[in-house]
N, C-alpha and C positions, 0 to 999 in steps of 0.2 A: 418568188424563193426564198427564204431565208439562208446565203450563204453562210454565213455570217457566228451561224446558231451557237457554237459551243465555245468561239472564242471569247463572246460578251457574257457569259456566262463564269467561262474562268477571269474573269480581267474580275466581275464583278463579288466571286466569291475566295478568288485566289490570290489576289496581287494584296499585296500590305502600301500602306501611304511610303511614298517617296520620301519623306522626307522626316521620317522616326522607326525603330521597331515597334513597331505596333500592328499585328495582323488582325482585320475585320474579324466579327464574331463568327465561331466554328459553322459552317454550315452546309447543306448540299441543294441542290439546283438543279432539278432535271428539267431539259431541253427535250426538243425534237429536229429531226428532219424529216417527212414533212411540219409542220405546225400544224395547229389548228386551226380549221380553215380555212387551209391552203385549200386551191382549184388550181386545176389543167396539170395535175401533177404526170409528169414521164410511169409512162406502163413498165417505163425500165428502172423504176425505182430502187434502190438503195437506200431504205429508210434507217437511219441511223437515231440511236436516243443515246443521249449523256445525262449522266449522272456525275456531278462533278462537286467535286468537294478542297479542291487547293490542298498543298501537300503538309501545311501545319493542321489541319485537317480531319485530315487523313483518318488516324488512328481514335479520333473525338467520335466520328458519326459511326462507326464501327461496318460492320461487312458491306462489300458493296453488294449492288439489288444483281440479282441475275435476269437476264432476260423477259424483258415485255413480253406481249403478244401480240400480233398482229391479226386480227381478223376482219371479213367482210362484217361491213355495218352492223348495230345491234341498235336498235331506235326505240327499246323498250324504256329506253328510261327518261323518253322525250328529250334526247338527245341534246342534254345538259353533262357536258366532260364531270371526272370524278365522283357519278353520280352513285357509284355501287351498285352497278351492273353486276350480275351473272357471269360468268364466263363458260360457261359449261356449254355443249354441243357448238355450233355454229360449220361453214365449211373450211377445210382447214387447206393452206395456202401452202406450193410446194415451195420449200425450201430450207432453209437454216437459220438460225441466229448465230453471229460467231462476234466475238472481241475484237473493234478494230486495236488495230499494232501504231496506226497514227497519233497516238497520243501521250503525255507524259506519265507515268503509270502512278505518281504519286498524286494527281490532279485529280483521280473520280478514273470512270470505267466509260467508254462508249461500245453501247452494242448495235451491230449492222446487221439487216438479215440480208442475206444473201438466196434471190430465187431463182430457182431452177425454170422457170417461163415467167417473162412478164404480168403483171396485175392486168386485170381486166379492164380496157377501155372504158370511160364517162361510169366509171362505180365509186364508190364511198367505202373506205375502211376506215376503221380507227384501231387506235394504240391503246393498251389496258395492261398495268402495273398493280402492283399492291405496296406503293408508296406515291408519300404525299407528294404535292409541286416541289417545295421545300420543307426544311427539316432542319428546324434549331439546335445543332448536339451540341452546345458549347455546355453544357452538365449532364444530357445522358444521350448516350446513342439513338441512333433514327428507327422509331415502331413503325412496322407492319401495318396497314389500314387493311381493310374489306377492297377486295376486288374494285376498278373502276374506270371506268374511260377515260383516259387525261390529253388525246384528240381524236381531230377527226376530219380526213385528207377527199376530196377526189381527185381522179385521174382524166386527164384529158384523151385526148384518139389515139396517142399511141406512143412508140420508144421513143426515148432521146440520143439517138447512133451519132451528133458530132460533138467531137472531142475538145477539151479546151484547146485555145491558144496559150502559149509560152516563151520567154527568153530564155529561161533556165536562168542556174548560177553565176556571174559575175565575179566573185571572191568570197576569200574568209576574210576573219578577223575574231586576235586569241584581248581575249579580257582575263586579268590577273586579280580576282578577288578577293580580299584580304579584311578580315573584324577579328577583331581582338575579342577577347574570352575578357566578358565584362561588359564590353561598349553595347551601350543598351541604344546606339543612334544608328545601328546596321544590321540587327535581330540574326546576331551571330552566335558561338565560331563560329565560322569558318573562314579555309583556306583553300581556292581553288581555282582554275582555268574555266571560261565561260570559251567557245569554240563555237563560231558564229556564222552561219552559210549566209552567205547574200546571194539574194537573190534580183532579178532586172525588175520586178514587180510590174510588172505590164501583161501577168495575165487574165484571161476573160473569157468568160462564157455565161450564158440564158444562167445555167444553173448550175455554179461553178459554187465548189465546196471552201477549199484552198491550196494549198500547194503541200506537199509533204515531198520526202527525203530517201532515196535509195541509197543503200549501201554496201557495196561489196571489199573483202580484205584482196591486198591485190594477188592475186593468180589465180583467185576469182571469180565466180559469174555473178550477175544483180539478180535478185530473189523477188522478184516482179510481183511474188504475192505475200512482202511483208513488207510494205513502209513504215515508217519513222517518222516521228515527231514529238519537240518543235524541232524548227530549225537551229536549235542552238542546244548543245551537249556540254554539260559540265562533269568534270575529274580535276579531284576527286567527287564523288553524289556526297557532299558530306553537311547538309542542309537542308533546311524547306525551300531555300532558297536558289537550292543547285537545279540546273536540268537534267532530266535523264530520258533514256530511249527505250524502250523494249527491243530488246536487242541487247547480247552480252557481245562486248569486245575484248577480247587478247591482244599483247603488244603488237605490232606490226603497223605499216605503211595500209592506209585506208583509200579509196576513192565513196567519191558520194555525186551525185545527179539529185536533184530536184523538178517536179514535175505535179506540173496543175491538174487537178481535178473536179469533178462534177458527181451531183447527186446519182449517179448511171455508176458511176465508175467508169466512167469514159476519163480517159489521158492526154494528157502532150505526148508527143516522143523525142521530144528533145535531146540529146547524147551529150550533152555539155557537163563536162567534171571536173572537180576540183582534187584536191588530195591533201589527207593531216597524217597527224602519225597520232600512237596512241602507245604509251600511254601520253596525254596532252602535252606532259613538261617535255618529252620529247621534242616534239612540234619544233622546228625552226622560228615558226612567230608566237609561240610561247614562252622560248629561248633563249628570245634575243635580247637582245640589253636596250635597254630601252629611255628614254630620257626623260627624266623628271621634268612633269610641268607645272608650273602654277599661274594662273593668269587671275590675276585679282584672289580672293575665299573666294572658293568653289562650292562651299557649306552647298550651299541650292542647286548646283546646279554641276553636279561634280561628273556626269556623262558627256555635256558638251564640250568637256576642256581638249579633251583629246583630239576635237578634229580642227582644232586652229593651233596646231605643236608644230605645223609646216608653218605657219603666216607669222607667230612672234618671236624674239627671242625668249629660248628657254628660263624659266626661273626656278627659283623652290620656293614653297611655302606651304603651311600643315593651314587644313581646316578643323571649326571648330569642330565641338563635339568628344574629343580624343580620337580619332580618327586621322591618320593622316592620306590627302590624295595623293596617288604618286601613280601621273597616266604619258604613257608612251606617243607618238607619233605617229598616224596615217597619214597616209598618201592619197588624200583624195584626187578624183577627177578630177574634176571644177568646184570652184568657191561653192556654188549654186547645188552640189551634190554634195557637197560636205556638210553647208547647215542643213538640207534636209535631211540624213544622216543622223544628223544630231539631233534633231526637234525628235526624229523617230526613236529611237534611244531615249532621250529622254520621257518620254510616252509605255517605252514597251519595258522599263527595267522594273525593277519590283520594289527596290530597297535601295537608299541612298550607301554605296556600298565605296569604298576605295580601291581603284582599282591600277593595272598599268597595262596598255592596249598597245598590238600591233595587227596591221593589216597589210591585208594585198591582194592585187584584181590578179583574178583568170581572164585567160580569152574567151569572149565567147562566145 
């Protein structure tokens, strides 16, 4: 099972290079879980189909595709995906498609099939839609195609009833991301806070899909029918490099928990909470007085600088490209954890953005 199906697609089409403001060519990419050719799929599967564009390409690619079709396999096309098979007739599968909420709305749409009963055991199913696997929308919007099968998978002998294991959140961090108008090295202009929910990183399951958040306002209960993702929130949402949730936040105090989930919708049940204030500028982490830090010229490694701020005397420097790097202290629990976190940030951050940073740990 390809648990990271959507994540890879998002990185492919959505992430600009790390060192300059140059977005990749505008494109839409379709992926699915299960993927074409997957076998021994749990009969309890919640099929997910992702049409990812990336925020910079959302308006260029045109309307988000409607839900695809899930049906028992029709081999009149000789078993070749994207062969343009008819979609009329066939057995109706009990259930309905719904747009998943655990995705940044800037980066495309995920359709998830919610079955009312398990799929048949040891059977073959297929997914059909009217869009190409990939679509170059740098010059024109994506155009529909004749209906075609794009994935076939076969089920195993029964459902997946085992929940993932996960230690939950261990803390939060806040970055002040700033890029001046006219600076072509950081894909601006923007001026926002990036609030990151740091997980323990020990999620495990045979059919793991990922980790998502549940968020509640102080005094309210969690709505476990409305998960959100990614584990980063930007405020204000002022550019394509900002992260957003499919959830409206009003001013106040909030609590969040993160839970791992698998392809059948099973989740772990950890209760580890962290809290934050919204707007983010009112949160203590984001409004803290932070130390300007410069460890040599951080033009190429701005995200890694913050983890060393407790280890070296603070100095002041300005990176190249017209952007000043102003980073604050982060209190890593161990040097090894600090380095691991730094390397992860280098991989995940979408652009070379000057920022301020603060972090805190929460009790596991």
